[in-house]
C-alpha positions in Angstrom: -50.1 -28.0 -21.7 -47.9 -30.7 -19.3 -50.5 -30.9 -16.7 -53.4 -31.5 -19.3 -51.4 -33.7 -21.1 -50.5 -36.2 -18.0 -54.3 -35.8 -16.9 -55.3 -37.2 -20.1 -52.5 -40.3 -20.3 -53.7 -40.8 -16.5 -57.0 -41.7 -17.8 -56.5 -43.4 -20.4 -53.5 -45.5 -19.3 -53.5 -45.8 -15.2 -55.8 -48.7 -14.9 -56.1 -52.2 -14.2 -53.1 -51.7 -11.6 -50.6 -49.5 -14.1 -49.5 -46.2 -12.7 -47.7 -43.0 -14.4 -44.0 -43.2 -13.2 -43.5 -40.3 -10.8 -40.5 -38.2 -9.3 -40.1 -35.7 -6.7 -44.2 -35.3 -7.1 -43.9 -35.4 -11.4 -45.9 -37.3 -13.4 -44.0 -38.7 -16.3 -46.2 -40.0 -19.5 -44.4 -43.5 -18.8 -45.3 -46.9 -17.5 -42.4 -48.6 -16.0 -42.1 -52.6 -15.9 -39.5 -53.7 -13.0 -37.6 -56.7 -13.3 -36.8 -59.2 -10.9 -34.3 -59.1 -8.9 -33.0 -62.1 -10.0 -32.4 -60.4 -13.5 -30.8 -57.2 -12.5 -27.4 -58.4 -13.0 -28.3 -60.3 -16.3 -29.1 -57.6 -18.9 -30.2 -60.2 -21.6 -32.5 -62.1 -19.1 -35.2 -59.7 -20.7 -34.9 -61.1 -23.7 -37.6 -63.4 -25.2 -38.5 -64.8 -28.0 -38.1 -63.4 -31.5 -39.7 -64.1 -34.7 -36.7 -62.9 -36.7 -38.0 -64.3 -40.6 -41.5 -62.6 -39.9 -42.1 -59.0 -40.6 -45.4 -57.3 -39.6 -47.8 -57.3 -42.3 -48.9 -53.7 -43.3 -52.8 -54.4 -43.1 -52.3 -55.2 -39.1 -51.6 -51.4 -39.0 -54.3 -49.4 -37.5 -53.0 -46.2 -38.9 -50.2 -45.6 -41.7 -49.5 -41.7 -41.7 -47.0 -41.6 -44.9 -47.8 -37.8 -44.7 -46.2 -37.1 -41.3 -43.0 -38.9 -43.1 -42.8 -36.8 -45.6 -43.1 -33.9 -43.3 -40.3 -34.8 -41.5 -38.4 -35.2 -44.6 -38.6 -32.0 -45.7 -37.9 -30.9 -42.5 -34.4 -32.3 -42.8 -34.6 -35.2 -40.5 -32.3 -37.8 -40.4 -33.8 -40.9 -41.4 -32.9 -44.4 -42.6 -35.4 -47.3 -43.3 -33.7 -50.0 -41.5 -34.7 -52.9 -39.8 -35.9 -53.2 -36.4 -36.8 -55.2 -33.7 -40.4 -54.7 -32.6 -42.0 -55.8 -29.3 -45.0 -58.0 -29.5 -45.8 -58.6 -26.1 -44.3 -58.1 -22.6 -44.4 -60.8 -20.0 -43.8 -60.1 -16.0 -42.1 -62.2 -13.5 -39.7 -62.8 -14.7 -39.6 -59.4 -17.1 -39.7 -60.6 -20.9 -40.1 -58.5 -24.2 -40.9 -60.5 -27.3 -40.6 -59.3 -30.7 -40.2 -59.6 -34.5 -39.3 -57.7 -37.2 -39.9 -54.2 -38.9 -39.1 -51.4 -40.4 -38.2 -47.9 -39.0 -40.3 -45.8 -41.3 -43.5 -48.2 -40.1 -42.4 -47.0 -36.8 -42.3 -43.5 -37.6 -45.9 -43.7 -39.1 -48.1 -45.9 -36.6 -46.2 -45.1 -33.4 -44.1 -41.8 -33.0 -46.9 -40.3 -35.1 -49.0 -40.7 -32.1 -46.8 -38.9 -30.5 -46.3 -36.1 -32.4 -50.4 -35.6 -32.9 -50.8 -35.5 -28.8 -48.2 -32.9 -27.7 -49.4 -31.2 -31.1 -52.9 -31.1 -29.3 -52.0 -30.3 -26.0 -49.4 -27.3 -27.1 -52.7 -25.7 -28.7 -53.9 -25.6 -25.2 -56.7 -28.1 -25.3 -58.0 -29.5 -22.3 -57.5 -33.0 -21.1 -61.0 -33.8 -20.9 -62.3 -32.0 -24.2 -59.5 -33.1 -26.8 -60.4 -35.3 -29.5 -57.3 -37.4 -30.8 -58.0 -39.2 -34.2 -55.0 -41.3 -34.8 -55.2 -42.9 -31.3 -58.4 -43.3 -31.0 -58.3 -45.3 -34.3 -55.8 -47.6 -32.7 -57.8 -48.3 -29.3 -60.5 -49.4 -31.5 -58.1 -52.3 -32.7 -56.3 -52.6 -29.2 -57.8 -51.3 -25.6 -55.5 -48.7 -24.1 -54.6 -51.8 -21.3 -53.7 -53.9 -23.9 -51.9 -51.3 -25.8 -49.3 -51.4 -22.6 -48.6 -55.2 -23.2 -48.8 -55.7 -26.8 -47.5 -54.3 -30.0 -50.6 -55.0 -32.0 -51.8 -52.4 -34.4 -48.5 -50.6 -34.6 -44.8 -50.9 -35.6 -43.4 -50.3 -32.1 -40.4 -50.7 -32.0 -37.9 -51.5 -29.0 -35.3 -49.1 -27.8 -32.3 -49.2 -25.7 -31.2 -47.0 -23.0 -28.2 -47.1 -20.8 -27.7 -44.6 -18.3 -23.7 -44.6 -18.0 -22.7 -43.4 -14.3 -18.7 -43.3 -13.9 -16.4 -42.5 -10.6 -14.8 -38.8 -11.5 -12.3 -37.7 -8.6 -14.3 -39.5 -6.2 -17.7 -38.3 -7.2 -20.4 -40.5 -8.9 -22.1 -38.7 -12.5 -24.3 -39.7 -15.2 -23.9 -39.0 -18.9 -26.2 -37.0 -20.2 -26.7 -34.9 -23.3 -29.1 -33.4 -25.5 -30.2 -35.0 -28.8 -29.5 -32.7 -32.2 -32.3 -30.6 -33.8 -31.8 -33.4 -36.7 -32.2 -36.4 -34.8 -34.9 -38.7 -36.5 -37.3 -38.6 -33.4 -37.2 -36.7 -29.6 -35.2 -33.9 -31.6 -33.8 -31.6 -29.4 -34.6 -33.2 -26.0 -32.3 -34.6 -23.7 -31.3 -38.4 -23.4 -29.0 -40.4 -21.4 -25.6 -41.7 -23.1 -25.7 -44.0 -25.1 -29.2 -45.0 -26.5 -30.2 -46.3 -29.4 -33.0 -48.4 -31.6 -32.5 -52.1 -30.8 -32.1 -53.5 -34.3 -29.9 -56.0 -36.4 -26.7 -55.0 -37.9 -27.4 -55.0 -41.6 -30.1 -56.3 -43.5 -30.3 -60.0 -42.2 -32.5 -59.9 -39.2 -31.9 -63.9 -39.0 -29.3 -64.5 -37.3 -30.2 -65.0 -33.7 -26.8 -63.2 -32.5 -28.3 -59.9 -33.2 -31.1 -60.6 -30.7 -28.3 -59.8 -28.0 -28.7 -56.9 -25.6 -25.0 -56.7 -24.5 -23.4 -56.8 -27.4 -25.5 -54.0 -29.0 -24.5 -51.6 -25.4 -21.0 -52.6 -26.3 -21.5 -51.1 -29.9 -23.4 -47.9 -28.9 -21.0 -47.5 -26.4 -18.1 -47.6 -28.8 -19.8 -45.5 -31.5 -21.5 -42.6 -29.3 -18.5 -42.3 -26.5 -15.9 -43.2 -28.8 -16.6 -42.5 -32.0 -16.4 -45.7 -33.5 -18.2 -45.4 -37.0 -20.8 -47.6 -37.9 -19.4 -49.5 -40.5 -16.8 -50.8 -38.1 -19.6 -51.6 -35.7 -21.4 -53.5 -38.2 -18.4 -55.8 -38.2 -16.0 -57.3 -35.7 -15.3 -54.7 -33.1 -14.3 -57.0 -30.3 -10.4 -55.8 -30.8 -11.9 -52.1 -30.1 -9.3 -51.2 -27.2 -12.4 -49.3 -25.6 -14.4 -52.6 -25.7 -11.3 -54.3 -24.2 -10.7 -51.7 -21.7 -14.5 -51.8 -20.5 -14.4 -55.6 -20.3 -11.4 -56.4 -18.5 -13.5 -53.6 -15.6 -16.3 -56.0 -16.0 -14.0 -58.9 -15.5 -12.6 -57.7 -12.3 -15.6 -55.8 -10.8 -14.4 -52.0 -11.5 -17.2 -52.0 -14.0 -21.0 -53.4 -14.0 -24.0 -53.8 -16.1 -27.4 -53.9 -14.5 -31.1 -53.7 -16.1 -33.4 -51.4 -14.5 -36.9 -52.5 -16.2 -38.6 -51.8 -19.1 -39.8 -48.2 -19.6 -43.3 -47.5 -22.2 -43.5 -44.2 -23.8 -47.2 -43.5 -23.3 -46.9 -40.6 -26.0 -45.6 -43.2 -28.7 -46.8 -46.6 -27.0 -43.1 -47.6 -27.6 -41.1 -49.8 -25.0 -37.2 -49.1 -24.2 -35.5 -51.6 -22.1 -33.7 -49.3 -19.4 -29.6 -50.2 -18.0 -27.0 -48.9 -16.0 -23.6 -49.0 -16.8 -21.3 -48.5 -13.5 -18.1 -47.7 -14.0 -16.2 -47.3 -10.3 -12.6 -47.1 -12.3 -11.2 -43.9 -10.3 -8.9 -43.9 -13.6 -11.5 -44.4 -16.6 -12.1 -40.8 -17.4 -8.4 -40.1 -17.2 -7.7 -42.9 -19.4 -10.2 -42.6 -22.0 -10.5 -38.8 -22.1 -7.1 -38.4 -24.3 -5.0 -40.7 -26.7 -6.4 -41.5 -30.4 -9.6 -42.2 -29.1 -11.0 -39.6 -26.6 -14.1 -39.5 -24.9 -16.5 -37.8 -26.6 -14.2 -36.1 -28.8 -14.3 -37.8 -32.3 -17.7 -39.3 -31.6 -19.3 -35.9 -31.4 -17.4 -34.3 -34.6 -18.4 -37.3 -36.4 -22.2 -37.5 -35.4 -23.4 -34.1 -35.0 -26.8 -35.0 -36.3 -27.1 -37.3 -33.3 -26.1 -35.4 -30.2 -25.2 -31.8 -29.6 -21.6 -32.0 -28.5 -22.1 -28.7 -26.7 -24.5 -30.1 -24.3 -22.7 -33.5 -23.0 -23.0 -32.8 -19.0 -22.0 -34.7 -16.3 -24.4 -34.5 -13.5 -23.9 -36.0 -10.2 -25.6 -38.4 -8.5 -25.4 -37.7 -4.8 -28.6 -36.7 -4.3 -31.6 -35.4 -6.7 -31.2 -32.0 -5.9 -27.6 -32.3 -7.1 -28.5 -33.7 -10.3 -31.5 -31.5 -11.1 -28.8 -28.6 -10.2 -26.7 -29.6 -13.2 -29.6 -29.7 -15.6 -30.5 -26.3 -17.9 -34.4 -27.3 -16.7 -36.4 -29.8 -15.2 -36.5 -33.3 -16.4 -39.9 -33.8 -17.3 -40.0 -30.9 -19.6 -36.4 -31.3 -21.1 -35.7 -35.0 -21.6 -37.5 -38.0 -23.5 -40.0 -39.5 -21.6 -37.8 -42.8 -21.2 -34.5 -41.1 -21.0 -35.8 -39.3 -17.8 -37.5 -42.7 -16.5 -34.3 -44.7 -17.2 -31.9 -41.5 -15.5 -34.0 -42.2 -12.4 -34.2 -45.6 -12.3 -30.6 -46.0 -13.0 -29.8 -43.3 -10.3 -31.8 -45.3 -7.9 -29.6 -48.4 -8.7 -26.5 -47.0 -8.6 -26.8 -45.7 -5.2 -28.4 -48.9 -4.3 -24.9 -50.6 -5.4 -22.6 -48.1 -4.1 -23.7 -48.1 -0.9 
């Protein structure tokens, strides 16, 4: 299945200078857009213009599969039709992603359904040169495969964010990885890095430009996914949260740093994720945050069991690729979300460079 899927994507999208992301001889269904070196220490530098007052008209979608959304609901997936930032186009040199606003359900019915269709077809043993993919073919009559890698035309391609958190654990640097719950809205049951999120305005008002701030969103998800802050608290002023103050203090004095590692475009869903690295050098961080009122992962896993499977949280050493792979229950291209795997490798490479 996997080899045929990669061959199909390679034939369709590995054109005009684009190549599928490859690691240790394995190709992933992802195209990576790297940042300029000058951007790597400024995460928000990747954000371009956002039309916060303009929702995507439904009539511009090449597909709109309401039956797929109903199927996900019947399967018990946790779905909320919140406002999302949807990418309009990507620029390079410097790397910029531009956006307008959309709805989560539109993403499910126009973008995630593309992933579902493709994986279903190849799971049934289709050959890469014989498979018929109706929804994707309909999209590419509106926007060509090359155009689809640079624009979000014809679909609601919601922007995601991924943070590979690497921390100093008894003198060895390790990455935080975990499996998504089987009740998660998308990529259920697959491994991902922590934290990972949908990049979206807070609440129902997308007009406030302050929401178009990746660093603030990373802070919010760091508190929610690692320390159990409620989404209600995340929608308000969380600037006084002790774990955020702790992180900001580490960033101020160099014990922690945040870095942009690229944009990973998932070729299955044709959705982009902004990839970043949070590198925590402080050798006392893990001991400091493991106990007490907030306790790393304890409350977070009890509260959001539908989002992340707390039993699968893994601290994987990044000393070498072999060491990291040895900490995983399977090969990354088979158990990870495609952008999650790409973000993991991009972040690991950046961390090794910085630590060296």
